[in-house]
C-alpha positions in Angstrom: 3.4 -17.1 2.9 4.3 -17.2 -0.6 3.9 -20.4 -1.5 0.9 -22.6 -2.7 0.5 -25.1 0.1 -1.7 -27.7 -0.3 -3.2 -28.2 3.4 -3.0 -32.2 3.4 -2.0 -33.7 6.6 0.1 -35.9 5.0 3.6 -33.9 5.5 5.4 -35.2 2.5 2.5 -33.9 0.0 2.3 -30.6 2.0 6.4 -30.2 1.6 5.4 -30.9 -2.8 2.7 -28.5 -2.7 5.4 -26.1 -1.4 8.1 -26.6 -4.0 5.0 -26.7 -6.8 3.8 -22.6 -5.8 4.4 -19.6 -3.1 3.2 -17.6 -4.8 -31.0 6.5 -4.5 -31.3 9.9 -2.6 -29.7 13.2 -4.8 -28.2 14.1 -1.6 -26.5 10.6 -1.1 -23.1 10.8 -1.3 -22.2 7.2 -3.2 -18.6 6.5 -3.2 -16.8 3.8 -5.6 -13.9 2.5 -5.6 -11.2 4.4 -7.3 -9.3 1.3 -8.7 -12.2 -0.5 -9.7 -13.5 2.1 -12.4 -11.7 1.2 -15.9 -13.6 3.3 -18.2 -13.0 6.9 -18.5 -16.3 7.7 -16.2 -15.5 9.2 -13.3 -17.5 7.9 -9.8 -19.8 9.6 -8.1 -17.7 10.8 -5.0 -16.3 13.9 -3.1 -12.8 15.0 -4.5 -10.4 17.8 -4.4 -9.8 19.6 -7.5 -6.7 20.6 -8.4 -4.8 22.5 -11.0 -2.4 20.6 -12.8 0.3 23.3 -11.9 -0.8 23.4 -7.9 -0.5 19.7 -7.6 2.9 20.2 -9.4 4.1 23.2 -6.9 1.8 24.6 -4.4 -0.8 22.5 -3.4 -3.9 25.1 -4.0 -7.4 23.5 -4.4 -10.1 24.5 -6.3 -12.2 26.6 -3.1 -15.9 28.0 -3.4 -15.3 30.3 -0.2 -16.8 32.7 -1.8 -19.7 33.5 -4.7 -16.8 33.3 -6.9 -14.2 30.0 -7.7 -10.6 30.3 -6.6 -7.7 28.8 -5.9 -6.1 28.2 -1.6 -3.8 26.2 -0.1 -5.4 22.3 0.6 -6.7 22.1 4.0 -8.4 18.8 5.0 -11.1 20.4 7.4 -12.0 23.0 4.5 -15.3 21.8 2.9 -15.4 24.5 0.8 -12.9 22.5 -0.9 -14.8 19.2 -1.7 -16.6 18.9 -4.8 -19.5 16.2 -5.6 -19.0 15.5 -8.8 -22.4 13.6 -10.1 -22.9 12.4 -13.7 -26.1 13.9 -15.3 -25.7 12.4 -18.6 -22.7 10.0 -20.6 -19.2 12.2 -19.5 -21.2 15.3 -18.6 -21.3 16.1 -14.6 -22.1 18.9 -12.5 -19.7 19.6 -9.3 -21.8 20.3 -6.0 -19.8 22.1 -3.7 -20.3 20.4 -0.1 -20.0 23.5 1.8 -22.3 26.1 0.0 -24.6 22.9 -1.7 -24.5 24.9 -5.0 -23.2 23.9 -8.5 -20.2 24.9 -10.2 -21.6 27.3 -13.1 -19.7 29.7 -16.1 -20.3 32.8 -16.3 -23.7 33.4 -16.9 -24.1 36.8 -18.8 -20.6 36.1 -20.6 -18.6 34.4 -23.0 -15.7 35.6 -22.9 -12.9 34.4 -22.2 -11.1 34.9 -18.4 -14.1 35.2 -16.8 -14.2 34.0 -13.4 -16.6 30.3 -12.4 -19.0 31.3 -9.6 -21.7 29.0 -7.7 -25.1 29.0 -7.9 -28.4 27.3 -6.7 -28.2 23.8 -8.4 -31.1 24.5 -11.4 -30.3 22.0 -14.3 -29.3 24.5 -16.9 -26.5 23.7 -19.1 -24.1 26.3 -17.3 -23.6 24.5 -15.0 -22.6 20.9 -17.1 -19.4 20.2 -17.2 -17.8 17.5 -19.7 -14.4 16.2 -18.4 -11.8 15.0 -21.2 -9.5 12.6 -19.8 -5.9 13.7 -20.4 -4.7 10.6 -18.4 -4.9 8.3 -15.0 -7.0 11.1 -12.8 -5.9 14.6 -14.9 -8.8 15.9 -17.1 -9.6 19.2 -18.8 -13.1 20.6 -18.3 -15.2 22.6 -20.6 -18.3 23.8 -20.3 -21.6 22.2 -21.7 -23.5 25.5 -22.3 -20.4 28.1 -23.8 -17.9 25.1 -25.0 -15.1 27.1 -22.7 -12.4 25.7 -20.7 -11.9 26.0 -17.7 -8.4 27.3 -16.4 -6.3 29.6 -13.8 -5.6 33.4 -14.1 -3.5 33.8 -10.3 -5.5 32.1 -8.3 -8.8 32.7 -10.1 -10.6 29.9 -11.9 -11.4 31.0 -15.3 -13.7 30.2 -18.2 -11.1 30.5 -21.1 -10.3 29.4 -24.6 -8.3 26.0 -24.5 -4.3 27.4 -25.0 -3.4 23.8 -26.4 -3.7 20.6 -26.1 -1.6 19.9 -22.9 -0.9 23.0 -21.4 -1.0 22.0 -17.6 -3.4 25.3 -16.5 -6.1 23.9 -19.0 -6.1 20.8 -16.6 -7.3 19.3 -13.1 -6.3 16.7 -11.1 -9.5 14.6 -9.2 -8.4 13.3 -6.1 -11.3 11.1 -4.8 -11.2 11.8 -1.4 -12.5 8.5 -0.5 -11.8 4.7 -1.4 -12.4 1.2 -1.0 -10.1 -1.9 -0.7 -8.5 -2.9 -1.8 -6.2 -0.2 -3.6 -4.7 -2.0 -6.4 -6.3 -4.7 -9.1 -5.1 -8.3 -8.9 -3.4 -9.9 -6.4 -0.5 -8.3 -4.8 1.0 -10.8 -1.5 3.3 -9.5 0.5 2.8 -6.1 0.1 5.6 -4.0 1.3 5.7 0.0 1.2 8.6 2.7 2.0 8.3 6.6 2.2 11.2 8.9 1.1 11.1 12.1 -0.2 7.6 13.0 -1.3 7.3 9.8 -2.7 6.1 5.7 -1.8 7.7 2.6 -2.8 5.6 -0.3 -2.8 6.8 -3.9 -3.6 4.9 -7.2 -4.4 5.8 -10.9 -4.7 6.2 -10.7 -7.9 7.8 -14.9 -8.5 10.5 -14.4 -11.4 11.4 -10.7 -11.3 11.4 -7.5 -9.0 8.7 -4.4 -9.5 8.1 -1.1 -8.0 5.4 0.8 -8.0 6.1 4.3 -7.1 3.6 7.0 -6.3 2.6 10.0 -4.0 -0.2 9.0 -3.0 -1.2 5.5 -1.2 -5.1 5.3 -2.2 -4.0 5.9 -5.8 -1.2 3.2 -5.6 -3.3 1.6 -8.3 -2.7 4.1 -10.9 1.5 3.5 -10.8 3.3 2.0 -13.0 3.9 -1.7 -11.9 8.2 -1.1 -12.9 10.6 -3.9 -13.2 13.4 -2.8 -11.9 14.7 -6.3 -11.8 15.3 -9.6 -13.3 17.8 -12.7 -12.3 20.0 -14.3 -14.5 19.1 -17.8 -15.5 21.1 -20.5 -13.6 21.5 -19.2 -10.9 20.8 -19.9 -7.4 18.5 -17.1 -7.1 16.5 -16.9 -10.3 13.5 -19.0 -9.3 10.4 -18.2 -6.6 11.5 -14.5 -5.8 8.9 -13.9 -2.8 8.7 -10.7 -0.4 11.0 -8.0 -1.4 11.5 -5.1 0.9 13.7 -2.0 -0.3 15.8 -0.2 2.5 17.2 3.3 2.5 20.8 2.5 4.6 24.4 4.5 4.6 23.1 6.5 1.7 22.0 4.4 -0.9 18.8 1.7 -1.4 19.2 -1.9 -0.7 16.5 -4.7 -1.2 16.8 -8.1 0.4 14.1 -10.6 -1.1 14.2 -14.7 -0.9 14.8 -16.7 -4.0 15.9 -20.2 -4.8 17.4 -22.6 -7.7 20.1 -24.6 -8.7 19.1 -27.2 -6.5 19.0 -24.5 -3.8 16.3 -23.5 -1.7 14.9 -20.6 -0.4 17.3 -18.3 0.6 17.9 -14.5 1.2 20.1 -12.3 -1.0 20.5 -8.3 -1.8 20.5 -5.9 -3.8 22.3 -2.5 -3.9 21.5 0.9 -6.2 23.0 2.8 -8.0 21.0 5.4 -8.5 19.1 7.4 -5.0 15.7 6.6 -7.6 14.7 3.2 -6.8 12.4 3.1 -9.0 15.3 3.2 -11.7 16.7 0.1 -13.6 20.1 0.4 -11.2 20.4 -2.2 -9.5 23.6 -5.1 -8.8 23.1 -8.1 -6.9 25.3 -8.0 -3.9 24.8 -11.6 -2.8 23.2 -14.2 -0.2 22.9 -12.8 3.2 22.8 -15.8 5.9 24.5 -16.8 9.0 26.3 -19.8 9.4 24.1 -22.3 9.7 23.2 -21.2 6.1 19.6 -22.6 6.5 16.4 -22.1 4.4 15.5 -18.3 4.9 12.9 -16.2 4.0 11.1 -12.9 4.3 13.7 -10.5 5.9 13.7 -7.2 7.5 15.8 -4.2 9.0 15.5 -3.2 12.4 17.3 -0.1 12.8 18.3 0.0 16.7 20.7 2.7 18.7 22.9 3.1 15.1 22.9 -0.7 15.3 21.3 -2.4 11.8 20.0 -6.1 13.1 18.5 -8.6 10.4 15.5 -10.5 10.8 13.8 -13.5 8.9 11.9 -16.2 9.2 13.6 -19.5 8.9 14.2 -23.4 9.7 15.9 -25.2 12.3 17.1 -27.5 10.2 16.7 -29.8 7.6 15.4 -32.5 9.8 12.6 -29.5 11.0 11.7 -29.0 7.6 7.6 -26.4 7.5 8.8 -25.8 10.9 9.1 -21.7 10.6 10.5 -19.4 13.2 11.6 -16.0 13.5 16.2 -15.3 13.5 17.9 -11.6 14.3 21.5 -11.6 14.0 23.7 -8.1 14.1 24.8 -6.5 10.3 28.4 -5.5 9.7 27.2 -4.0 6.3 23.8 -3.6 4.6 24.9 -7.2 2.9 26.8 -9.0 5.5 25.2 -10.9 8.6 28.2 -11.4 11.9 27.6 -13.0 14.2 25.1 -16.2 14.8 21.7 -16.3 14.7 19.1 -15.8 17.8 15.5 -17.3 17.6 13.0 -14.7 19.3 10.3 -16.5 18.5 8.6 -19.9 17.7 5.0 -21.2 16.7 3.8 -22.8 20.0 0.5 -21.4 20.7 -2.5 -23.4 18.5 -3.3 -19.9 16.6 0.5 -20.1 15.1 0.0 -23.8 13.6 -3.2 -23.7 11.2 -3.2 -24.7 8.0 -5.6 -24.4 4.9 -7.3 -26.3 2.9 -10.9 -25.9 0.5 -12.6 -27.7 4.0 -11.8 -25.6 6.7 -8.3 -24.8 8.1 -7.0 -27.9 11.0 -4.4 -27.3 13.0 -0.7 -29.1 12.0 2.1 -30.2 13.5 4.3 -27.5 12.4 3.8 -24.1 12.5 4.5 -20.7 11.4 5.9 -17.8 12.0 7.0 -15.0 9.7 7.1 -12.3 7.5 8.6 -10.2 10.8 8.6 -6.6 10.0 9.2 -3.3 12.7 6.3 -0.5 14.3 7.6 2.0 16.1 4.6 5.1 17.0 8.4 7.4 16.7 12.0 7.1 17.0 11.9 7.5 20.9 9.0 4.7 21.7 9.0 1.1 22.0 10.2 -0.9 19.0 7.4 -3.8 18.4 8.2 -6.7 15.6 4.9 -6.9 14.2 4.9 -10.9 12.0 2.4 -13.2 10.8 1.2 -17.0 12.0 0.0 -20.0 11.0 0.4 -20.9 7.0 0.0 -18.3 4.7 -3.1 -20.2 2.6 -4.8 -20.6 6.0 -8.5 -18.5 7.6 -6.7 -18.2 10.4 -3.3 -16.6 8.8 -2.9 -13.1 11.2 -0.9 -11.2 13.1 1.0 -11.1 16.0 2.8 -8.3 17.5 5.9 -8.8 20.5 8.1 -5.7 22.1 12.1 -5.2 22.7 12.0 -4.5 26.3 12.6 -0.8 27.4 16.7 -0.7 27.0 17.1 -4.4 25.8 19.3 -6.0 23.6 17.6 -7.3 20.1 19.8 -10.7 20.2 18.5 -11.4 23.5 15.5 -13.4 22.9 14.8 -12.8 26.8 14.5 -9.2 25.5 11.7 -10.0 23.4 7.9 -10.0 25.6 4.3 -9.9 25.2 3.6 -12.1 22.0 0.0 -12.0 21.7 -2.2 -12.3 18.6 -3.6 -9.1 17.1 -4.9 -8.7 13.7 -7.9 -11.5 12.8 -10.1 -12.4 9.6 -13.5 -10.8 10.4 -16.2 -8.7 8.3 -15.9 -10.7 5.1 -11.9 -10.8 4.6 -10.1 -13.7 5.0 -6.6 -14.8 7.0 -4.8 -11.2 7.1 -1.0 -10.6 7.0 2.3 -10.2 5.7 2.5 -6.4 6.3 4.2 -3.4 6.7 3.3 -0.2 7.8 3.7 4.0 6.5 2.3 7.1 7.6 0.8 9.7 6.4 0.0 13.1 8.0 0.3 12.1 11.5 -1.3 8.7 10.7 0.0 5.4 10.9 -1.6 2.8 8.5 -1.0 -1.0 7.5 -0.7 -2.3 4.5 -1.2 -6.1 4.6 -3.2 -8.7 2.1 -5.7 -10.8 2.5 -8.7 -13.1 0.5 -12.3 -12.2 -0.1 -13.6 -15.7 0.3 -12.7 -18.1 2.9 -11.9 -21.6 2.7 -10.0 -20.8 -0.2 -6.6 -21.3 0.5 -5.5 -20.9 -3.3 -7.1 -17.6 -3.8 -5.9 -14.2 -4.5 -4.4 -12.1 -2.0 -5.0 -9.0 -2.1 -3.7 -5.2 -1.0 -5.3 -3.0 1.4 -4.6 -0.3 3.7 -6.6 0.4 7.1 -6.0 2.9 9.3 -3.8 2.5 12.8 -4.1 3.9 16.3 -2.0 3.7 19.4 -3.3 3.5 22.9 -2.7 5.6 26.5 1.0 3.2 26.7 2.2 3.3 23.2 1.0 0.4 22.1 -0.8 -0.6 18.6 -4.2 -0.6 18.3 -5.2 -2.5 14.8 -8.6 -3.0 15.3 -10.0 -5.6 12.5 -9.7 -5.7 8.9 -12.1 -3.4 7.3 -14.8 -5.2 4.9 -14.3 -4.3 1.0 -17.7 -2.5 0.9 -16.1 0.4 3.6 -15.8 3.5 2.3 -12.8 5.0 4.1 -11.4 8.4 4.2 -8.0 9.0 1.9 -4.8 9.1 4.9 -4.1 12.4 5.8 -0.9 13.6 4.5 -2.7 13.2 0.6 
């Protein structure tokens, strides 16, 4: 989970460590992970190219269906809108259209501003060589090496022109790599969570002493977004330290954040923030209070199930201090977004061997307690079966993985007997270790998982990095997770991008 548990078989040492930390061929397409490039160089890959104005308004993309180049509405199936960008010298590139295999070329017979760009057989001339001047992130100005003229737009036409001014959006183009490699964010990004609303994805991670949000239109470009601190707790409170696994939910017309924290001698409990803004990335958050059932036991990883017009809170917690370290899943009804009503119901406990692994540098071993944590809801659509996905075994073990169970049709979420078909579904593979603590998002018609994992076996304190990959569904509407993809695998971006 979020705590660093040194995997020792002596229970009091395990508890001590939990307290310490939770937290080639010219035709070959060479795909580089966009996020890993820190220089101004452009990785060789296949790109969509959009004028900056089109990126913000009509969604047009640079298209070479004919001999002259123009803008048309983006379609993922239209290969004439895909461009293979290849470096030919420092910061100078050629752009080969995937459909025609011809090169983007300045107007041959004139240096006149306003002439439309064209395609021609790749001949190595400077008319087919382009300098990319970086504006910010993946936004560039394109300058032809032979003519010195910039690329711009004139209506739907892509033309050569003198520069209007330094910041004119009609002279700027957005490059979107159509492939990516995991991890999608540089550095650690444990306990990844994402939610989508009104054109933006909002992603969160465990930060330890504050809460941060990344806001992006495209999950494959998450690394380019600002990792913005939106709330910092006051000192000396019961929620000052060990801020773990925040989740963002839109309930009753407002944004709420649920997070686990400790402080002032009180261990991990769940807490709630409420936003006074419709933009959750704004620093407009107020502390609503602790959210707990009457037992008030150690609790983490709270999430919300919306079901039949009601809200239910689901979390991971201890049954009692006497059985500390053993984590169960609990559910309770909510009377409002910051209040639990009624007693908690235990809906899952770690009873299988695959739920009891502890991690160590010498390899995993089966412990005496076990872990169920990080519950998250998954549904194919609004009318389909409710699945509860959660993580099992200690977070620092290579056997940390996902499990699933589902609510029976017409079932009552607070009736433990109505949660059935518990099984393990997503485990270490392909050089990816300890995949877990996930969330989900949709893009177009696709469903994707957002999870963390480590790159090296038997590294219980190793960095957990964020990854995304597509999931599918079987004929009965049950999720198919497959196996974690290798960090060397190139993946196509989500369909909605």
